[in-house]
MIMAR-755198 format. One record per atom (N, C-alpha, C): residue number from 1; residue in one letter; x, y, z. Coordinates in steps of 0.001 Angstrom, whole numbers, plus 500000, padded with zeros to 6 digits. Layout:
! residues N
(pt NUM; "a"; (X; Y; Z))
...
//
This chain:
! residues 116
(pt 1; "q"; (494459; 493393; 481855))
(pt 1; "q"; (493767; 493484; 483139))
(pt 1; "q"; (494708; 493074; 484262))
(pt 2; "v"; (494578; 493763; 485365))
(pt 2; "v"; (495360; 493462; 486563))
(pt 2; "v"; (494392; 493336; 487727))
(pt 3; "q"; (494554; 492290; 488518))
(pt 3; "q"; (493741; 492122; 489718))
(pt 3; "q"; (494650; 492289; 490939))
(pt 4; "l"; (494138; 493009; 491924))
(pt 4; "l"; (494888; 493281; 493143))
(pt 4; "l"; (494048; 492881; 494350))
(pt 5; "v"; (494673; 492156; 495266))
(pt 5; "v"; (493986; 491738; 496489))
(pt 5; "v"; (494846; 492119; 497682))
(pt 6; "e"; (494317; 493012; 498521))
(pt 6; "e"; (495038; 493440; 499722))
(pt 6; "e"; (494646; 492570; 500905))
(pt 7; "s"; (495554; 492500; 501858))
(pt 7; "s"; (495279; 491827; 503116))
(pt 7; "s"; (496233; 492377; 504173))
(pt 8; "g"; (495942; 492048; 505422))
(pt 8; "g"; (496844; 492407; 506501))
(pt 8; "g"; (496397; 493538; 507389))
(pt 9; "g"; (495276; 494162; 507076))
(pt 9; "g"; (494797; 495243; 507930))
(pt 9; "g"; (494288; 494717; 509256))
(pt 10; "g"; (493976; 495638; 510152))
(pt 10; "g"; (493451; 495239; 511442))
(pt 10; "g"; (493506; 496360; 512444))
(pt 11; "l"; (493300; 495987; 513698))
(pt 11; "l"; (493318; 496924; 514808))
(pt 11; "l"; (494637; 496787; 515553))
(pt 12; "v"; (495288; 497911; 515800))
(pt 12; "v"; (496571; 497885; 516489))
(pt 12; "v"; (496670; 499098; 517404))
(pt 13; "q"; (497410; 498952; 518475))
(pt 13; "q"; (497601; 500064; 519402))
(pt 13; "q"; (498659; 501029; 518864))
(pt 14; "p"; (498612; 502274; 519303))
(pt 14; "p"; (499661; 503223; 518902))
(pt 14; "p"; (501038; 502669; 519241))
(pt 15; "g"; (501965; 502834; 518304))
(pt 15; "g"; (503302; 502295; 518479))
(pt 15; "g"; (503462; 500890; 517937))
(pt 16; "g"; (502367; 500262; 517562))
(pt 16; "g"; (502419; 498904; 517059))
(pt 16; "g"; (502777; 498828; 515586))
(pt 17; "s"; (502736; 497605; 515061))
(pt 17; "s"; (503130; 497372; 513663))
(pt 17; "s"; (502100; 496505; 512957))
(pt 18; "l"; (502027; 496697; 511661))
(pt 18; "l"; (501227; 495851; 510786))
(pt 18; "l"; (501961; 495716; 509455))
(pt 19; "r"; (501728; 494625; 508766))
(pt 19; "r"; (502252; 494469; 507416))
(pt 19; "r"; (501100; 494200; 506460))
(pt 20; "l"; (500953; 495069; 505496))
(pt 20; "l"; (499943; 494903; 504464))
(pt 20; "l"; (500548; 494193; 503260))
(pt 21; "s"; (499729; 493384; 502613))
(pt 21; "s"; (500152; 492678; 501408))
(pt 21; "s"; (499211; 493015; 500262))
(pt 22; "c"; (499771; 493059; 499067))
(pt 22; "c"; (498981; 493296; 497860))
(pt 22; "c"; (499435; 492281; 496819))
(pt 23; "a"; (498594; 491292; 496577))
(pt 23; "a"; (498916; 490253; 495611))
(pt 23; "a"; (498352; 490635; 494248))
(pt 24; "a"; (499216; 490650; 493258))
(pt 24; "a"; (498815; 491036; 491903))
(pt 24; "a"; (498732; 489818; 491000))
(pt 25; "s"; (497763; 489841; 490097))
(pt 25; "s"; (497633; 488779; 489106))
(pt 25; "s"; (497143; 489397; 487799))
(pt 26; "g"; (497239; 488620; 486731))
(pt 26; "g"; (496832; 489132; 485426))
(pt 26; "g"; (498033; 489625; 484648))
(pt 27; "s"; (497892; 490772; 484026))
(pt 27; "s"; (498945; 491332; 483166))
(pt 27; "s"; (499991; 492078; 483989))
(pt 28; "i"; (500647; 491346; 484876))
(pt 28; "i"; (501559; 491982; 485826))
(pt 28; "i"; (502826; 492488; 485158))
(pt 29; "r"; (503205; 491931; 484017))
(pt 29; "r"; (504413; 492400; 483339))
(pt 29; "r"; (504253; 493801; 482794))
(pt 30; "s"; (503003; 494254; 482689))
(pt 30; "s"; (502752; 495597; 482171))
(pt 30; "s"; (502835; 496667; 483254))
(pt 31; "i"; (502975; 496246; 484506))
(pt 31; "i"; (502940; 497207; 485613))
(pt 31; "i"; (504245; 497994; 485693))
(pt 32; "n"; (504116; 499317; 485733))
(pt 32; "n"; (505272; 500196; 485850))
(pt 32; "n"; (505501; 500618; 487297))
(pt 33; "v"; (504432; 500979; 487976))
(pt 33; "v"; (504536; 501456; 489358))
(pt 33; "v"; (503470; 500763; 490209))
(pt 34; "m"; (503873; 500364; 491392))
(pt 34; "m"; (502924; 499875; 492395))
(pt 34; "m"; (502932; 500873; 493543))
(pt 35; "g"; (501762; 501110; 494102))
(pt 35; "g"; (501708; 502076; 495186))
(pt 35; "g"; (500687; 501716; 496243))
(pt 36; "w"; (500893; 502268; 497417))
(pt 36; "w"; (499921; 502173; 498505))
(pt 36; "w"; (499356; 503568; 498741))
(pt 37; "y"; (498046; 503636; 498842))
(pt 37; "y"; (497334; 504866; 499151))
(pt 37; "y"; (496467; 504626; 500371))
(pt 38; "r"; (495977; 505693; 500965))
(pt 38; "r"; (495060; 505541; 502086))
(pt 38; "r"; (494027; 506648; 502057))
(pt 39; "q"; (492893; 506336; 502653))
(pt 39; "q"; (491816; 507316; 502744))
(pt 39; "q"; (491175; 507228; 504108))
(pt 40; "a"; (491301; 508312; 504847))
(pt 40; "a"; (490681; 508407; 506163))
(pt 40; "a"; (489274; 508989; 506001))
(pt 41; "p"; (488386; 508736; 506961))
(pt 41; "p"; (487012; 509263; 506874))
(pt 41; "p"; (486980; 510773; 506691))
(pt 42; "g"; (486259; 511221; 505691))
(pt 42; "g"; (486126; 512649; 505449))
(pt 42; "g"; (487309; 513297; 504762))
(pt 43; "k"; (488287; 512489; 504365))
(pt 43; "k"; (489484; 513046; 503728))
(pt 43; "k"; (489673; 512444; 502340))
(pt 44; "q"; (490498; 513117; 501553))
(pt 44; "q"; (490801; 512602; 500223))
(pt 44; "q"; (491808; 511466; 500297))
(pt 45; "r"; (491766; 510630; 499291))
(pt 45; "r"; (492743; 509554; 499214))
(pt 45; "r"; (494127; 510159; 498966))
(pt 46; "e"; (495128; 509631; 499667))
(pt 46; "e"; (496471; 510186; 499542))
(pt 46; "e"; (497497; 509087; 499307))
(pt 47; "l"; (498561; 509490; 498643))
(pt 47; "l"; (499647; 508573; 498359))
(pt 47; "l"; (500464; 508325; 499616))
(pt 48; "v"; (500786; 507068; 499866))
(pt 48; "v"; (501599; 506718; 501027))
(pt 48; "v"; (503002; 506298; 500599))
(pt 49; "a"; (503082; 505389; 499632))
(pt 49; "a"; (504386; 504885; 499202))
(pt 49; "a"; (504280; 504317; 497795))
(pt 50; "t"; (505405; 504367; 497075))
(pt 50; "t"; (505442; 503818; 495717))
(pt 50; "t"; (506684; 502960; 495514))
(pt 51; "f"; (506571; 502040; 494559))
(pt 51; "f"; (507678; 501155; 494218))
(pt 51; "f"; (507674; 501044; 492696))
(pt 52; "t"; (508696; 501571; 492039))
(pt 52; "t"; (508717; 501555; 490578))
(pt 52; "t"; (509364; 500271; 490070))
(pt 53; "r"; (509206; 500071; 488772))
(pt 53; "r"; (509703; 498853; 488155))
(pt 53; "r"; (511223; 498689; 488334))
(pt 54; "d"; (511926; 499823; 488374))
(pt 54; "d"; (513383; 499742; 488525))
(pt 54; "d"; (513820; 499680; 489986))
(pt 55; "g"; (512858; 499578; 490902))
(pt 55; "g"; (513193; 499403; 492304))
(pt 55; "g"; (513256; 500682; 493120))
(pt 56; "t"; (512925; 501803; 492505))
(pt 56; "t"; (512931; 503065; 493240))
(pt 56; "t"; (511709; 503165; 494146))
(pt 57; "t"; (511912; 503609; 495370))
(pt 57; "t"; (510801; 503778; 496309))
(pt 57; "t"; (510610; 505245; 496649))
(pt 58; "g"; (509400; 505567; 497053))
(pt 58; "g"; (509077; 506925; 497466))
(pt 58; "g"; (508056; 506882; 498582))
(pt 59; "y"; (508086; 507874; 499467))
(pt 59; "y"; (507206; 507875; 500632))
(pt 59; "y"; (506616; 509252; 500898))
(pt 60; "k"; (505415; 509224; 501442))
(pt 60; "k"; (504822; 510437; 501996))
(pt 60; "k"; (505686; 510858; 503177))
(pt 61; "a"; (505871; 512153; 503326))
(pt 61; "a"; (506807; 512652; 504344))
(pt 61; "a"; (506472; 512153; 505741))
(pt 62; "s"; (505189; 512088; 506073))
(pt 62; "s"; (504799; 511743; 507439))
(pt 62; "s"; (504996; 510270; 507776))
(pt 63; "v"; (505260; 509422; 506777))
(pt 63; "v"; (505473; 508002; 507056))
(pt 63; "v"; (506920; 507592; 506840))
(pt 64; "k"; (507723; 508486; 506299))
(pt 64; "k"; (509126; 508162; 506017))
(pt 64; "k"; (509831; 507795; 507316))
(pt 65; "g"; (510557; 506686; 507281))
(pt 65; "g"; (511245; 506213; 508463))
(pt 65; "g"; (510417; 505269; 509309))
(pt 66; "r"; (509104; 505231; 509060))
(pt 66; "r"; (508220; 504328; 509808))
(pt 66; "r"; (507663; 503222; 508910))
(pt 67; "f"; (507389; 503561; 507659))
(pt 67; "f"; (506813; 502603; 506721))
(pt 67; "f"; (507876; 502185; 505696))
(pt 68; "t"; (507783; 500942; 505257))
(pt 68; "t"; (508685; 500441; 504224))
(pt 68; "t"; (507888; 499673; 503184))
(pt 69; "i"; (508030; 500059; 501926))
(pt 69; "i"; (507400; 499331; 500833))
(pt 69; "i"; (508432; 498389; 500228))
(pt 70; "s"; (508000; 497173; 499923))
(pt 70; "s"; (508900; 496194; 499339))
(pt 70; "s"; (508138; 495317; 498368))
(pt 71; "r"; (508881; 494504; 497634))
(pt 71; "r"; (508265; 493700; 496576))
(pt 71; "r"; (508886; 492316; 496567))
(pt 72; "d"; (508060; 491311; 496403))
(pt 72; "d"; (508515; 489937; 496219))
(pt 72; "d"; (508093; 489520; 494815))
(pt 73; "n"; (509043; 489536; 493889))
(pt 73; "n"; (508696; 489247; 492496))
(pt 73; "n"; (508207; 487815; 492311))
(pt 74; "a"; (508755; 486902; 493085))
(pt 74; "a"; (508361; 485500; 492956))
(pt 74; "a"; (506900; 485284; 493330))
(pt 75; "k"; (506417; 486105; 494243))
(pt 75; "k"; (505033; 485985; 494707))
(pt 75; "k"; (504123; 487040; 494089))
(pt 76; "n"; (504687; 487895; 493233))
(pt 76; "n"; (503907; 488988; 492627))
(pt 76; "n"; (503164; 489787; 493693))
(pt 77; "t"; (503866; 490073; 494749))
(pt 77; "t"; (503250; 490730; 495905))
(pt 77; "t"; (504072; 491943; 496332))
(pt 78; "v"; (503364; 493004; 496672))
(pt 78; "v"; (503974; 494206; 497229))
(pt 78; "v"; (503520; 494322; 498683))
(pt 79; "y"; (504438; 494687; 499538))
(pt 79; "y"; (504152; 494778; 500974))
(pt 79; "y"; (504310; 496225; 501450))
(pt 80; "l"; (503620; 496528; 502517))
(pt 80; "l"; (503820; 497783; 503222))
(pt 80; "l"; (503990; 497445; 504696))
(pt 81; "q"; (505227; 497507; 505160))
(pt 81; "q"; (505515; 497294; 506575))
(pt 81; "q"; (505326; 498616; 507295))
(pt 82; "m"; (504439; 498633; 508270))
(pt 82; "m"; (504123; 499858; 508987))
(pt 82; "m"; (504509; 499694; 510449))
(pt 83; "n"; (505460; 500477; 510890))
(pt 83; "n"; (505933; 500452; 512272))
(pt 83; "n"; (505613; 501776; 512953))
(pt 84; "s"; (505676; 501767; 514261))
(pt 84; "s"; (505424; 502984; 515056))
(pt 84; "s"; (504142; 503666; 514615))
(pt 85; "l"; (503097; 502883; 514515))
(pt 85; "l"; (501829; 503413; 514007))
(pt 85; "l"; (501255; 504472; 514949))
(pt 86; "k"; (500633; 505473; 514329))
(pt 86; "k"; (500036; 506580; 515063))
(pt 86; "k"; (498527; 506605; 514812))
(pt 87; "l"; (497817; 507302; 515681))
(pt 87; "l"; (496370; 507410; 515520))
(pt 87; "l"; (496010; 507918; 514129))
(pt 88; "e"; (496792; 508858; 513636))
(pt 88; "e"; (496499; 509481; 512341))
(pt 88; "e"; (496790; 508572; 511145))
(pt 89; "d"; (497317; 507389; 511392))
(pt 89; "d"; (497513; 506416; 510306))
(pt 89; "d"; (496234; 505619; 510040))
(pt 90; "t"; (495227; 505798; 510879))
(pt 90; "t"; (493966; 505099; 510692))
(pt 90; "t"; (493330; 505489; 509368))
(pt 91; "a"; (493031; 504485; 508538))
(pt 91; "a"; (492465; 504738; 507214))
(pt 91; "a"; (492202; 503398; 506528))
(pt 92; "v"; (491519; 503465; 505415))
(pt 92; "v"; (491451; 502320; 504511))
(pt 92; "v"; (492649; 502432; 503576))
(pt 93; "y"; (493435; 501389; 503502))
(pt 93; "y"; (494624; 501372; 502671))
(pt 93; "y"; (494335; 500615; 501369))
(pt 94; "y"; (494723; 501240; 500263))
(pt 94; "y"; (494486; 500680; 498944))
(pt 94; "y"; (495792; 500453; 498205))
(pt 95; "c"; (495836; 499386; 497472))
(pt 95; "c"; (496944; 499094; 496588))
(pt 95; "c"; (496566; 499556; 495185))
(pt 96; "k"; (497539; 500112; 494467))
(pt 96; "k"; (497296; 500603; 493111))
(pt 96; "k"; (498398; 500127; 492190))
(pt 97; "a"; (498000; 499742; 490986))
(pt 97; "a"; (498970; 499345; 489956))
(pt 97; "a"; (498815; 500258; 488750))
(pt 98; "d"; (499919; 500824; 488306))
(pt 98; "d"; (499936; 501680; 487117))
(pt 98; "d"; (500669; 500967; 485991))
(pt 99; "p"; (499929; 500419; 485038))
(pt 99; "p"; (500593; 499779; 483893))
(pt 99; "p"; (501098; 500832; 482906))
(pt 100; "y"; (501996; 500426; 482020))
(pt 100; "y"; (502451; 501307; 480957))
(pt 100; "y"; (501295; 501605; 480012))
(pt 101; "g"; (501029; 502869; 479791))
(pt 101; "g"; (500067; 503282; 478779))
(pt 101; "g"; (498656; 502774; 478954))
(pt 102; "a"; (498273; 502493; 480172))
(pt 102; "a"; (496923; 501984; 480414))
(pt 102; "a"; (496394; 502569; 481712))
(pt 103; "r"; (495130; 502344; 481943))
(pt 103; "r"; (494526; 502909; 483150))
(pt 103; "r"; (495044; 502193; 484387))
(pt 104; "a"; (494912; 502862; 485527))
(pt 104; "a"; (495345; 502292; 486795))
(pt 104; "a"; (494324; 501285; 487316))
(pt 105; "y"; (494798; 500364; 488139))
(pt 105; "y"; (493950; 499374; 488785))
(pt 105; "y"; (494081; 499537; 490304))
(pt 106; "w"; (492961; 499323; 490991))
(pt 106; "w"; (492918; 499462; 492445))
(pt 106; "w"; (492448; 498163; 493094))
(pt 107; "g"; (492957; 497924; 494275))
(pt 107; "g"; (492443; 496841; 495085))
(pt 107; "g"; (491204; 497283; 495832))
(pt 108; "q"; (490656; 496364; 496615))
(pt 108; "q"; (489391; 496646; 497305))
(pt 108; "q"; (489587; 497411; 498599))
(pt 109; "g"; (490801; 497476; 499082))
(pt 109; "g"; (491103; 498207; 500307))
(pt 109; "g"; (491102; 497308; 501534))
(pt 110; "t"; (491897; 497697; 502505))
(pt 110; "t"; (491945; 496993; 503786))
(pt 110; "t"; (492003; 498028; 504907))
(pt 111; "q"; (491203; 497808; 505932))
(pt 111; "q"; (491081; 498787; 507012))
(pt 111; "q"; (492230; 498646; 508006))
(pt 112; "v"; (492835; 499776; 508318))
(pt 112; "v"; (493839; 499846; 509379))
(pt 112; "v"; (493313; 500813; 510429))
(pt 113; "t"; (493177; 500326; 511653))
(pt 113; "t"; (492697; 501163; 512746))
(pt 113; "t"; (493734; 501169; 513857))
(pt 114; "v"; (494186; 502360; 514190))
(pt 114; "v"; (495149; 502530; 515274))
(pt 114; "v"; (494405; 503176; 516436))
(pt 115; "s"; (494306; 502442; 517515))
(pt 115; "s"; (493508; 502924; 518637))
(pt 115; "s"; (493993; 502283; 519933))
(pt 116; "s"; (493901; 503057; 521011))
(pt 116; "s"; (494261; 502520; 522310))
(pt 116; "s"; (493023; 502015; 523032))
//
């Protein structure tokens, strides 16, 4: 079992920044990939960024250069630094953990609202 707790969402103006955190606990050694997803109202959940066990990162094209995913192994936490936020970044952001050979785990989500 893996437990994920997100934090750091909020209201920010266009062009602003936020940092999301995802604290993992439980069977964290089994985790192969950590990822951030988002879901805007009326839209499907989409992948934003991933961080694999070997340190490889990946990004959705529209956030590349603005968002950075990172990991603090000592704190068992994955971060999503979001800069130059746009109106279209407004969504509920979810953290996901993919263990080896097991089902994925999701956090409860944190709301990010970009508005002037």
